[in-house]
N, C-alpha and C positions, 0 to 999 in steps of 0.2 A: 419759546426756545432754537428753534430754528434756524431765528436772526439771529441768536445770541454763536450760535454753531458756522453758519453764515459766517459773520463778521470775525470769528477768531482765526477762522481759517484763510479769510482775506489778510489779514493782519500775518499771520503769517507765510504765504505767500510775500509779502511786501518784502519782510522784514530777509526773504533767502533774496529775490530781488538785487534788495540792497544793498548788504553784505557779500553775497559772492557770487551774483549774476544769476542767467537762469537759472530754473530747478535743475537737478541733475538726467532727470528723463525727461525735460519738456514735455510734450505734451502727453505721455505717458504718465510722468509721473505726478502734473497735474489730475487726469483719472484716478491714479492710486490714491490722492487725495481723499476722492470724493466715498462715499458709503458704500463700502466692500459688500459683496454677498454673506452670505452664510458659509462657512468653511466647515469642513467634513473634518471633527475632532478624531485622532486616536485614543486607546484606550488611556495610554500615561495624560493626557491633554484633555478627557474628559473627568478624571478621576481627579488630578488637577483642581479643576473646576468646580468638583462639587467641596473638594477640602475648600477652595478661596470661599465659597458663598457660604459653603456651612460657617466658617469661623468669621464673615463677615457676619450672617446670623447673632452668632455665639455674645461677639465682642456688643453691636447693637443693642444685644439684652443684656450685655453685663453693663453697657456703657447708660444703660435705662435704667436698670435698677441703681445705678452708684449714683447716678443724675438725680433721681428722683427722691435717694437721699442720701443727703451729702455729710452732713454733720454726724449720722448715727453710722454709716460707712468709716468714716475717719476714726468714730470711738471702737468699732468693734474691730478694724484692722492695727489700731492702739493696744488691743487688750489681748489679742493674737499675738502680734511680737512682742509685745511682755510676757508672756506666757512662755514666748519658746524659748527669750531669750535667757528664762529660771534655767536652761542647760548650761549656761556657766557655771551654775555651782561644778557642775564636774569635767569645768576647763584643765586642763592638763600643758605644760608644754613639754618639751625634749629640744635638749643641749649636747646631746652626746655626741660624740663625732661617729664612732662606730658604729651607730646607732641609726644617724639623720643622713648618712651621705657613703652608706657601706652598702653595697645589693645584699639581701637578705637570702642564706642560705649557701651561702657563697663556703668554701674552703679553708681562707681566714677566719668567717666566722668561727666554724668549728676548732680552728687552731685554737683560736682566742681562747675558746671557751676550756679548753682543754689546758693551756698555760693559766688561766685564773681560778680554776680547777684544783691546782696540783703546785703552784708554785704564786699562793697570794701573798706573800711578805714581795710585794710588789714597792719599786722606789718612784719617787721624783725628784728631777736634778735642779741645780741653783747652779749659774758659772756664772763666772767673773773674767774678764780679759783686761790685760793690763796692757800699755801700748803708747808707742810717743804718735805721735800728728803727723809730723814731718820728718819719724824713723831716724829721729838724733838722738835719742838717748837710749842708751847700751845695757837692756834688764840682766845681761849676765856681768855682773857686780858682785860682790856683798852688799855693797849698799842694796842694788835692787832685788838680791833676793828678803831683806830686814825690813826693806820696806814691801814686799809682797807678803810675806810672814805680818803685819800690822795691818793689811789688809783684811785680810783673813781671819785675822782675832776680832772682827765686826762680826762674823758670823756667832763666833762662839760667846762676844758680852749679847748679844741680842735674847732679851727674852721678854714674854710677855702672855697676856692671861687669854683663855677663847672658852665659848661655850660647850662643851661634848655632846654629845651623841643624846645622851638624857637627861641636858638640860642642864649641869652639874658647871661652877665656874671652877675652868682648874688653868694651872698655870704650866706652859711650855717655852723650851729653851733649845736650842740646835743638841745638846745633849742627852736631853731627856725624847728629841723624834727622830737624831739621825739613823741611818743605817748602819749598824757596826760589821765590823771585818774582825778578824782574831787570827793571830799567828802560832807555830806549834806550843810555846809557851804561855799561851791562857792570855797572852795581853789584846785589848783590844781598846779600838780608837774611831772615831769616825767617820767612815771612809770619806774618801776623796783621790781625785787624781790630778797629780800637778807635779812640779820636778822638786816638790819640798819631802816628796818620799824618796827626794835621790840623798838630802842631805838628814834621812834618818838612822839613828847611830845608838842602840842600845846600851852601850857606855855611858852616854851622853842622861840615861832618863832622866825627867824630871816628873815628882809624884806631884800627884794633884792634894793640895790644901788640903788637912787634914784628913787624909787618907796612904794607907801602905801599899795595897793593891790596887790601884791605879794613878794612871799615867796620864799626864797631859803633852799630847803632840806636839804642840806650835811651841811650848816652852822647849819641849826636845830636842827639837831643830835647833833651833833659835841659838842655844847652847851650842849646838854643834859649831853651826857656822860662824859662831863668835870666835872661836879657833882656828879658823880658814881666812886666806890672803884670796885676793881677788884672784891669782895665776890658779888658785885649788879649786876655786870656785867653775873658775874656765874647765878646767880639767875636767871637772867632775860633772859639769855639762856636757863636755865633750864627748868621753868615754861612757857614761850610765853609769851599769844598765838604766835603761829605762823601765822600772815593775816599780809595782808599789812598795810600802813596808814590810809590809809581808810576802813578798814574790811573785804576785799576780804581774801579767805584764801589761806596760804603759804602750798606746803607740805614739811615738812620739811627736806626730803631724799633729797630735790630735794636744798637746800639752806644751811645742812651742814654736814657732812660727816667726818667719823674718831672717833665717838663721841664715851669714855666712862665714866663711872663716873658720877654723879648727885650735882647742889650746887659750896660748896667749891671743892670738886674734879673734876669738868667737864673737861674733855681733850677732845677739837675740835680741829680735824689736820686738817680739809682744810674747804673752805669759797667757796661760787658761788655766784656770781653777775650777774644779767640777765638783761640787760635794754633794751628796745623797739625804732625801730624807724618807723617812720608812713610812708607807702611804697608811692611812686607817680610812678609807673611804666606804660610804653607804652613800646608797640614791633614797630621795624622797620628790615625789612629786615628777617624776621624770627627770631631778638635775644630781647632778653627780657632786658630793661633797666631802671637802678634807677641809672640816672647819681647823683641828690642828696644824694643818701644816698650812694654810691659807693666813693662817691671825702668824704663825710664823715670819712668813714669806713675806706679810704686810709690814711687821716691823721691821725685819729687816733692811728692806727695801728702804724704809725711811732712814734707817742709818743712814747706811749707803749714801741715800742723798748728803747729808749732814754729813759726810766726812770727806776731808781736803788733806791733800798731799800734793808737795811740788815735786814728787818723784817718779811719777807718770801719769799719764790719764787714763782711765779706766771707764769699763763698760761692763750692766751686769743684767741679769733675766732669769726669771724665775717662771714657777708654771702660772704665780701669780701677776706677774706684769704681762705674759701672754694672755692671761683673761681679763687683766685692765684692757689691752691693747683692741682685744678684739672687740671689747665691748664698746670703747670708743670707737670700732670700727660698723658697730653697728647701732649703736646711738647718736654718736657724734655728730652727722648727716642728717638726722631727725628733724632740726628744726628746717633746715632747705624743704624738704618733704612739707612741712605745716606750709611755708611758705608758697609753694604750690598747690597744695589746697586751695587756700586761700586764693590765690588768682584764680584756679579753676573755677571755684565761687564766683565769685565775684564778676568773671567775662559770663558764666551763666546767667548771672543777676540782671547784667545789663541788657546780653543779646536776648533772653527767653521770648522776649517783647520788644515794642516800638521804645524809642526814646519820647517818654509821653506822658503829662502827667494823670491821664487816666488808661490810656491803654498798653501804657509798662506792664511788667508781671516781677517788680522784683519780691513783693509778698509770694505768689504763685513759685517763684523759683526758690526762696528758702523752704516753703512748704515739700517741694520736688528734692532737697537733701535733706530734710526732716525724713520723708518716704524713704532716701538711701541709707539713711540714718538707720533706720529700723532695719531694714535691708540688712546693712551690715553686723547689727547687735542680732538679728531673728538667725544670720551666718556662725555667728560667735557661739548663739547657744545650740542649734541644733546641731552642729561640729562637735559641740563637746561633750553634749547627748548620747552621740554615737560614739565616741570614745578616740574621737581624732584628734591624735596630739598637734600641737599650735607650734611651728618651729621658726628660728631664724630669721628664711627669706619670707616667711609669711606676712612680715609687716610691709610689702608692697600693696598688698590685698585692697584696701582702704583706698589706693592713685587705681585698681582694677573695679573696686565696687563703684567709687565716683563715675570714672570715666563710663563706666555703659552705663550705667542710671544715667548721666546726661544726656547719653545720645537717644536712651528712650525715650529722656523727659522730650529733649530738641523734636524729635519724631511724630509724638503726637500732640505738643504745640503748635506743629507746620500743619496738619492734619484739622488741627479746632480754625485756626485760621482759615483753611483755605473751605470748613465747613461754614463757617463765619460768610464769606464773600457768595457762595453758592444757594443758601441759605439767609440771606441778611434778616427777614422777617420773624423767622421761627424761632420758637421759645427756647431757651439754653438748653432745657434739659433734652430737647431734640437734635441741638447743634451736638452737645457732645456727647450721645450717643452714637451721632453721623461720625463725628470724627474719629471714636474708637474703634467706631467699625472699619475706616479706614487703614486706620496706624497701625490698629491689633492685628493685623493679618504680619507687616514687615514688620511688628516686634516680636514677633513669636517667632519668624523665620530666623532672625538675629538672634535670639535668646535658646532658642531649640540648637541653632546651629553651635554657640558660646557654649549652652551647657553640654552637648555631647561631645565637644572636641575636646571638653576638660576631663569630663567624665572618661573617656576611651584613652586619656595618657596617664592616667590613673593604673594603669598596666603596666605600669615600670615596676622593674625592681630596687630602683632608689627611694628607700623611704621618705625622704626631705622631699623629693617632686611628687610621691605619690599623694600622700595627706595635701602637699600647696595644690595637686589638681582638683581634690577633693573639697578642701574652702572654695577654691575658685569657682566649680559646676554648680556647688550649693547658692554659693555669691548672687550666682546669674540667675538661678528660679528667684530666692527672693528678692533681688531685684525686679523684677518681672511682678511677683506678685504685688508687692507693693506700690510700684511705679503707675501700673494700672488699675489700683483700685484707690489708695489713699490720696496718692498726687491727683487723680482724676477727677474725684471726690470736690477736693480741692479747686481745681481748675471749673468744675460747675461754677460757686459760689463766687469764685471768680470772675464769670461770663455775667454773673447776677449785676454786679458790682458796676462791670464793665456798662453794661444795657442799662443802670444808674444813673450813669455818669458820674460815678466816685473816686474820685482820686487813688491812686494806686494803695502809697504807704500812709494818708492821710482818708484813708475807706471812708471818713465821715461827713466830708467837704465835697459838695458837689459842683461841675464844673458845667453851666448851664449850656454853654457852643463850645464844646471843645472842639479847637483846631482839627482839619484833616492830618499835617503835617507836625513831623516830631520837633523838639527843640532845636535841631539844625534848619528848618524850616522844607525838610526832605518829604515824599510822600513814601509810604512805608511800600515795604517791597525790593529795596535795595537790590540786598541779595539776589533775588526772583529774577531781577530786570537782569543784572550781569548776568547769568545764566542761560536764562533766556535768549540775550540780545548780543553778546558778546562770547560766552566760556562756548555755550553749545554749538553755533555758529559755528565759530573754529575749531575742534577739536571734533565733529563730522565733516568737517570739508572734505573733498574726496581726495586731495592732494594732501592737505596738512592730517587724515587722518593717517593715511600711510606711511606719512615722516612720524609723527608719534610711535607707531607701531615700531619701526625701523630703528628709533633712536631707543624706544625700551627692550627691544631684540638685543641691538648691539651691549648695552648694557648690562642685560641677561647672560650674554654670551663670556662678560669679562667677571660676572658674577657667578655661572659655573667654574672659571678658571680659579677664581678664589677660593671656592667652596673645595677646590682639590688639593689647594696647600695649606687647609688649616688643621692645624696639629694640637696635638695634646697640649694643655697648655697650664698648668696649675703648681702651683706651691705654696702650701700654708704661709709661708710669710706674707705673699699677698694682701691678707687678710688684714695685713699691720699697716697701719696709717701712716702718712708721713707725719714726722715730728713727735711718732711716739715713745717709752723705751724701748719697747722690743724693735720698733724699724731701726732705732739707733744701734743698738749693740746688734741683727744683724748686719745692717750693715760693716760695723769694725769687723765681725769674723768674717763677713766677704772679703775684705779689705787686707786683712793681717791672714787671718788660716784660711781661706779658700773653702772649695770645695771640698767637703770630707765624706768618709765612706761612714753609714749607718752601720749599727754592731747587729748581727743577728745572731740567731742563736739555733742550734739542730736539737728538736728536741725528741725524747725516747719515751714511749710508755713502759707498763711491767711487764718487760721481758723478763726471761729469763737468763741472765747477763751473764753469768758463772760458767755456760756451755761453751764449749771451743769454736765453736760457728759464729756461736757471735761475738764472742770478744775477737775473734776473723775481723768480724764484718765490722766493727766498731770501730778497729783499730786501721784497718782499709780506707773507710772513712773520714776519721779526725786525725790522720799524720798530719802534723802540720806542714812538712815541707813538700810531702809525697802524696798525703791522700786525697781523697777525691774532690773533697771541697777545699782542701788548699789550690787543687789543680784547676779548678772553675775560672772559668774566666772573667768573671764579675766579682770575685775575691781579693785582697789585698794579698800581696806576700805576706809572710814571717806575721799571719794576725789569729791564726788560727792558737785558741788557747782550751785542748781538751785535757779534762780529768784522765782516761784512760792513760793517755800516752805519758803522761806526768806517773801517772802511779807505775805504771811500766816502768818508767827511770828511778825512781824511787826504790823501790825491789831489787834494781839492776837486772832485770830478768832479758836476759837473750831474746834475740831476734829470734823468730818460727817457734818460741815459747807461748804458752799461754797458760794463765792461773788456774790450781787443781780448781775445777767445778766447786767441791764441799768447802775447800775455804774462802776461796775467793768473798763471801762477804764481809766476813772478818776479816781479810787482809785488808779490805777498802776500808772497813770502819775506823782499824787502827790509823791507816792513811790520812782520812779525813780529822782524824786525832793531834795529827804532825803536822809535817810537810805540807800536806795536803789541805789545810784549813781554808785557805783562802776560796776550797772549791766548796763548799759548804753548803752553798746558799744557789749550788746547781744541783741538788739532789730534794726528793721529797722520799725517805725513806721511814720505812716502823723498822723494829727492831731486829724485825728477819727475813724483811724483802725492800728492794728498789721497787718505790710507785712509778716514777718518774727520774727524768735524767738530763742535762744537757749542756752543750758546749758551746762557746763562742767563736765567732771570725769578723771581720767586719769588710764591707763591701769596697769597694772602688767607687768611686766619688761618680755619680751619676746626673750626664747635665739635661736629660727632659725625661719627660714623664714614657714616651717609647721604651726609656732602657731602664727605667722601670720596673716595667710590666713584664721585659725579658728577662731582667735581671732575677726576679720572682718565677717565674716560671722553669730557668734555666735550674737554678737551686734547687727547687721542688725535682725538676727530672737528675739531677745528679744522684738525690737522697731516695729519690724513688727507684731508681736503678744498683744501688747496692742491694748488698745480702741483707743488711738489718733490718730486723720488723717495726712494724708501727714506731716510725721514725717522720719527723718532717720540719724543714725550715719555716721561722716565724720572728717576724717584730711587728712593732706596733703598725712602722709602713703598710704592711700589706695590706692592709681591710681599706687602704685609701690605693692602692695597687688594683687591688680589685675593682675596684669603683672605675680606672683609668682604661682596665681591659675592655669595659664594657658601657663605657658611655658614647662613645660612638656610635654603635648600633642600637642604644638608648633612645638618641637624641633622632635619629632617622626612621625609628619606629617610631617614635612620640611623632612626629610631623607628618609619617606616611599613612599613618591613620587617621590621623585628625583631618588631612585632607579626604581619602575616602569617606568619612564621617561627613563630611560638608557636601560632599560629590551623593552623595543618596540623602541627607536633607532636601537641600533645592532641586533633586531632580524630582523630588515627590510633592514639596510647597510649594516650587515654581511652574513644575510642570513641564519644563522644555528640555529635552535634551541638550538641546544645545546652549541654550541660558547658564545651565546648568553646568556645561563644561565650560566656555565661557568663563563662568564666577570659578572654577577650580583653576581654569590655564591662570587666570590672574592672579590667584589665590599662591601656585606655582611658583610664578614669578617672581611674586613679592619677597615668601620663604626664602627662595633662593637667591635672590639680590642681598636679604638681608645676613643670608649667611654668607656670602662672598666678600661683599663689604666689608664685615667684621673684620675679617682678615685684615684688609688693607687698612683698617685703624687699629691692629695690633690689639684685637680681641682674637683668642684661640680658645680651644673647644675646654669647657669648665663646667663645673657642676651650675654654676651661675647662669653661664652662657646657653646650657638646655635648659634652664626653667623659663630663660626668658622665649626663647625658640618656640616652647610649649605656647606663650602666651601670643606668638608669632599668629598661629592660624586664626583664635579666637578673635584680637583684635582686628585682625585683617580684613575678616569676615563682614564687619558693619560697613565698612567704606566700599567693598560693594554688592554683597547681596542687597542692600537698598537699592544701590541705583538700577540692578538687574531686575526685582521687583516690583520697581514704578516703571520700569519699561513696558512691563509686562501685563500690568494695569493701563498702559496708557492705550487710549481705543484704537480701532484699525483708519479708521476715517484721517490719519497721519500715514505717512509713509515712516520706514523705519529713521530716517534722520529726524523727522520730524518728533515721533515719539521719543527717542533719545532727548533731544531738546526740550519734550515735555517734562520728561524723568527728570532730569538736570534741574529743571526750574521747579517742582515738586518737591523732590527727596536732597536738593542740591546741597541748600542754605543749611538744613538741619545737619546733615552728614557732614559739612563743613564746618560747624559751630563744635561739633561733637571733638572731631579732630583736633581743631584751633586748641577748643580747653584744656584737651590733656596735653597736649605739648604744648602749653603755657605749665602746667603742670611737672612736666619732665624735663625742661628746659633751664630750669634754675635749680638741678641738683648737674649742673654741669660742672661747678665750681667744688662738686664731695672728692673728700680725701681718702674716702674707701673705697677699698678695690670690689666688689657688692656694690656701690650705687655707681661708682665709675663704669661697671658693665653696665649694670641695670640702664643709665644714660644712653651709652653709645647704643645697646639695643633698644631701649623704646624709642629712643631719635628717627634710628633706622624704621623700624615697624610703623612709626605715624608717621612718616614723611612717606613712603614708600607705597603703604596701605593709600593713603590718600593720592599718591600720584597715579595708582593702577589704577585703583578707585575711579579717578575723575579726568582720566586718560585713555586706559588701555579700554577697560571694557569699554566704555561709550562709544571708542572706534569701534570694537569688534563689532558691537552689536548694530549700530549703522551700515556694518558688511552684512551680518549673517542671523544678524537677530531674529525672531521667530512670530509669528504671527501671536495679536493679543488675546486676553482672554473676551473681551470686550470687539463686538463690530463695531460698535457706534458710540455715541458720545449717550445716545438715548436708551440704548441699551442698559448703559451702566444707570443711568437717571431714574430706569424703569426698576431696576434694582434695589437700588435704595429706598425708592417710593413704596415699594415690596418690604421691601424692610420697616419701613414705620409705620405701616397698614400692619404690618404680622402680630408688633408689639405695642399697636399701639391701643391705650386705656382710657376707659372714663374720662379720665383728665384731659387726654389729649383730643378727644371728641369734644369735650368743652372748648379747647384751644382753638381748634378747627371750627364750630360754632364763630365764637366772637371773631373769627379772621374775618368770613365768609362775611356775617353782618358790620365791622369796619372800615373794609375794604369798600365799601359802598358809601360811607363817609368818611371818604381821605380827605377829603377838603376841609370837612369841620375838625380833625383827627389834628392835625399839624405835618409835621415832617414822619417819613416812616421809621425811625429810630423811636420817634414818641409814642407814636401808634402802637408800638410795640411793646413799651413801658405800659401803658394804658390795658392793651388786651390782656400782658399777665398778671396783673393786676385784678381786671376784673374774675379770671379765672378763681 
């Protein structure tokens, strides 16, 4: 052994002289390479050493047990995996945006609960835009209006069937599903907002066929338009008023666009028609359903596809087209992910062993992915059993599980190759146990760190991120369990095959004299030799390492600036992939109508509306021009529609007066039964009181997420500062604005806590404050670089990018901790530089292969069309590239300068520890092996080659 150590030291000294000239320290450096005296270790080092040796003992025992009964182990783990998978029976999904992406316990969710309780008659919209692509067609003509009527008629002619909540088959049409509005004469029509309202004339009412009290809105409008000339049409469109058929105000900018001129010179380039369906939603297994509306919108969509006209071009949208586009975004690029998985698997199968008919590990690689498959299945079962739902972003979990599982597999196999080199004549069982003892600690450090990082990220307020972090942490745990048992068990079987010189795939066929080289004529260990003789000396050279540190520090500085420039950047339209119907509608809408303000409503609860104080407070808040809401900087002028103000006008109530408290409710009922009929949907009434009311306004166009958050808070302040009690503003977008308000802090909190957890775990398991700080320093650089470079790549802060950041720390840990741990395991017979080179030689190849295989799976989705996968690609690309860069450049460079002493004073001490492990868990079988080894070594000339001798020995045992 001493001869081997001396030879190795001589080789390293010769390598340094060839590559770099004399050693950095000259004679003192050569002295440093000699065995050093025992060092006094502090409490933390002694604790870490005790943990290290304890884990070595545990994993040797585990490896010995698994390798002793490999088939039984595989069977037990398969049964265990199947048992845990049974929890999938409780598997649930969640697709509700207001539950996935909204911080729980926020004011918006409380307000939404109030709205859902008192205004249950919710609606869903479907829209049509008519336009001219080259802006050459004037819509403001008689023929243009008639063509618009024909297009809208498609919705009235749509009829289909659906399966109701009770399972019955029912029919649906627009007239049976639309949201109705009425006027003071009791006439009802399906609610719609368009210029067609301007041409409603009661003198031209057309009854529905076979009815005397129901009327056809489109036929009525058509009858009146037929009597008008183009000049009269243009005059009507110029003067208005822009109100619905029953007197409700319409925002002109919402229904006509690209307007120039007036009167006879009026030109309108686009119309919009917005129609309303009444929702009948219910929730089943976490999914919100409205089969009636879905069936109608699907049939309407098909009819619109089939409709043709030469009058104009048109696009349309509905809740169903949005859902279809989102599904296309989520599942349209799944094929790319599948290709990526295949590439990852192929890469692992090829590089897990050498390219050799006997010494390859293709079947072992397949077993690795079978083990990972069990881990993934167990993750689904256990998470479902715990009631943790599966959301849209959880689809990236298989990539995470495969990547981490492949990393563990490469590390274990590398340790097995080293055990084969050190103990070529030992039985397979002992070599596997030794390999797991060596690799177990490294795998534990990364797995424990990953799991802690993910679990600590679960404290976030965002449910989608919280459940994803829980699933990811559980996946890491099961990855670790199945890799260290099921996969290790098969490695024992594979080692026996290799010892018997049987081929890898055709295991029944034996090769009498296997070549020592692979199919390309190369000796094994190409990557090891590269890291030992090329990369290791380069990255630890006294000048090159300073250059690398300077370059990465400069990159860090640029990234810090980029991080400060990151803005909230999310719009729901990002989810619509290019080429989808919803994306086409959005693009045309932006080109014609541009950004328009959202309708926001101010809600009031069951207060005493009739008191003078509350009437005055309500009037002060909702007066259309001078009221507090109308004066808010984020509210468009002339968009406030207040029932109380209209009620005062209806009764000609003088300024300064209020309705008598004892007659207020009866006067309100009379108003709603006449001219105020359009406000009926703004109340929740009993026969004696108002339970809730609301009035509406429209926001100015908001160009970014910061403005959206500010507009929400500003309007809340306006309402809160009024004297009207129990009132608040709300529209559905507020639940997302709440996310925007906290997402930056959530991202920083998740990253900060993750880095702190990495420091704690590495501090105790690696045992050196310097090493732990170097790991933390490298991870901090890597995460900041990822954040900063995303700015230059056009990725802003969104819920998707925050989820990727939560993964950044966990994935980057593997690239740094493995190298740092290998450095601490390298004996102090080498100086720092020699230990870094040895660490790169030992664990550089598996870490590189793990990163490269994951990179192959990620690079395929570069061509993804959906926003989610585009962000995933950019973020994962940076995470892997920067993680590997810092793991193979920054960490080695810093360790070669600041690295602390090793756990082991010399190689003899490490070998003695391995011998103690072997002796401690030696069984009667192993005793017999030792006897056979002793006897057979005396007759080695008769037994043949060393490998044949080992085969004979194990056979005798």
